[in-house]
N, C-alpha and C positions, 0 to 999 in steps of 0.2 A: 491483408491484415496488420496494422501497426500495433508495434506494442502499448500505445494509447488506448487500443480496442480494450487489449487485456485488464490495462489499469482500470479502466471506467467502469469492464464488468465484475471486475474484483470488489472497486469501492462499493458496488450496489449488490453483489453478494454477502461483503464484508459487514452490513449493515446486522447481520446475524452474530457476529463474533463478539462473547463476552469478553469483556474490556472494559475495565475499572477507567472514568474518566481521568483519575489521578495521575493512574497507571500511563495511560496514553498520551498526558501532557507530558510527564517527567519523561518518557522514553521520547518525546519529539522535540523538547528541549534540545537534550542532548545530539537527536539528529541534524538538527536545525544547526548547531556549531558547526558539527562534520562538515554538514551542506557549504556552510559559509565561507568553511577553510580551504573549499574545494575549487572556489572562483566567485564569478557574477551572481549575486542571488538572483537577480531576474530571469535566471535559466530556467529549464523545465527539468525536474530530476528524470533520472532514465532509472530502468529496474536494474543495470551493474553501477549505479552510484555509489560511492562507499557509505553516505548518508543512508540510502536506504537498504543496503544490507545490514547497517548497523541497526537499523529501526527496527529490522524484521529478526533479525536475534535478539535484540531487548526485548521484544513481546511475544517470540512465540513458546508455546505451549503446544502440547498433544492436544488438549480440549478444546484450543481456535482454531487450531486445524482442521481439526473432525468438522467443527461449526462449520469454517468456508468451505471447505469440502462437499456437506450436505447442503452447505445453499448454492453453491455453481451448479448443482447436479439439479437445481430450483429452476434456473434461468435459463430465457429465451434468448437468443440472440444468434450472432455467427458460430456456426458448427465449426468453424477452423479455428476460433477464437476458444470456442469453449472446451474444443480437443485440448489446448493448448494448456487450457487453467484446468486443466483433471490433471497432470502432471503437480504434485504437490508443491516444491519447488517455484519451481513459476508461479502457481495461486499464489504462495506466501509472499513473495517477492512483490508482485504486482499490487497486493493489499497493502505491504507495506509502501512503492511509491504512492502510490492513492493517497494514502492518508499524510504521507509528506505533501501531495501536489496539494490536499486540501488545507493544510496546513500554511503553507506558500500563500495560499490565494486569500486568507483570512488574514494574513500581513498586508496583503495588499489593500486590502479593503482601508484598512485603518485611517485615519487622516494625519 
């Protein structure tokens, strides 16, 4: 089981996290600047990437973490991955990584 598995599961669970589009976009813009300063833009973000840590902090709230934790409990998937996602910090970091990866993927789709 890899961190990619955690990120994918956190992305699915994260659909239940209450995050306004404007706030998400502003936090992602800041994280993308940090990501760009860290090296090649075509690399995949990692859960310990400074940009992921920055994003996780920017969007953090008790309400959002609770929503993510509840959604993780409803997931079906690899039991080891789900057990790791039951750790609140791991789940939150995986969710932030998923948001950043999604934003980077959207940039790749532009002409």
